[in-house]
C-alpha positions in Angstrom: 0.1 0.0 0.0 1.3 3.5 -0.8 1.5 6.6 1.4 -1.6 8.2 2.6 -2.9 10.9 5.1 -3.2 9.1 8.5 -4.5 11.9 10.8 -3.9 15.7 11.3 -3.0 17.6 14.3 -4.0 21.3 14.4 -2.0 23.2 17.1 -3.6 26.4 16.3 -5.7 27.5 13.2 -8.7 29.8 13.3 -11.0 28.7 15.9 -9.2 25.3 16.3 -6.4 24.5 18.8 -5.0 21.3 20.1 -7.4 19.4 17.6 -6.7 15.9 16.3 -8.6 14.8 13.3 -8.7 11.3 11.9 -7.8 8.6 11.5 -8.0 8.2 7.8 -7.7 5.2 5.8 -6.1 4.4 2.4 -8.5 5.4 -0.4 -11.1 8.0 -0.5 -12.2 9.7 2.7 -14.8 12.1 3.1 -15.3 14.9 5.6 -18.7 16.1 6.4 -20.6 18.1 8.9 -23.2 20.9 9.4 -22.8 24.4 8.0 -20.2 26.3 9.7 -18.7 23.1 11.4 -15.1 24.0 10.0 -14.9 22.0 6.8 -13.5 24.9 4.8 -11.1 25.7 7.6 -9.9 22.1 7.6 -9.3 22.2 4.0 -7.4 25.6 4.2 -5.3 23.9 7.1 -4.4 21.0 4.8 -3.4 23.3 1.9 -1.5 25.7 4.4 0.6 22.9 5.6 1.4 21.4 2.1 1.9 24.6 0.3 2.4 27.6 2.8 0.0 29.7 4.8 -2.0 32.4 2.5 -1.7 35.8 3.7 -4.6 38.4 3.4 -3.3 39.5 0.0 -2.9 36.2 -1.3 0.7 35.9 -0.9 2.1 32.6 0.5 4.5 32.9 3.5 6.8 30.0 3.0 9.4 30.2 5.8 8.1 30.0 9.4 9.2 29.3 13.0 7.4 26.5 15.0 6.2 28.8 17.8 3.6 30.7 15.9 -0.1 31.6 15.6 -0.7 28.9 13.0 0.8 25.6 13.5 0.2 21.9 12.8 1.1 18.7 11.3 -0.1 16.2 8.7 0.8 12.7 9.6 1.2 10.3 6.6 1.4 6.3 6.8 4.8 5.7 4.9 3.5 2.3 3.5 5.9 0.2 5.6 4.3 0.5 9.0 6.0 3.7 9.9 4.7 7.4 9.9 5.9 10.6 8.2 5.2 14.0 10.0 4.9 17.2 7.9 4.9 20.4 10.0 4.4 24.0 9.3 4.1 27.1 11.3 3.3 30.8 10.6 5.9 33.4 10.7 4.9 35.6 13.7 6.8 38.6 12.2 5.1 38.3 8.8 8.6 38.0 7.1 8.3 36.8 3.6 10.7 33.9 2.3 11.9 33.2 -1.2 9.1 31.9 -3.4 
């Protein structure tokens, strides 16, 4: 079996803090809930960890320290019984890294 997203840890993002989401399994997983439950926030968090947090002007802030106001991790099953963690935090000073 290949790599897949196993679970998500949202340290701080929007209204969520210290939130664990999952477990997910291989194949297709569906996230559903009532209006305003946080589905879009969840999707923005995943995109932010993978590609950088989007600033208000649409600029991605790529380099960040860990102790920040947006932080969290995606945990992937490595397909060999182990786990891979991908973490990202927001640069509290608002500094922009190279694209």
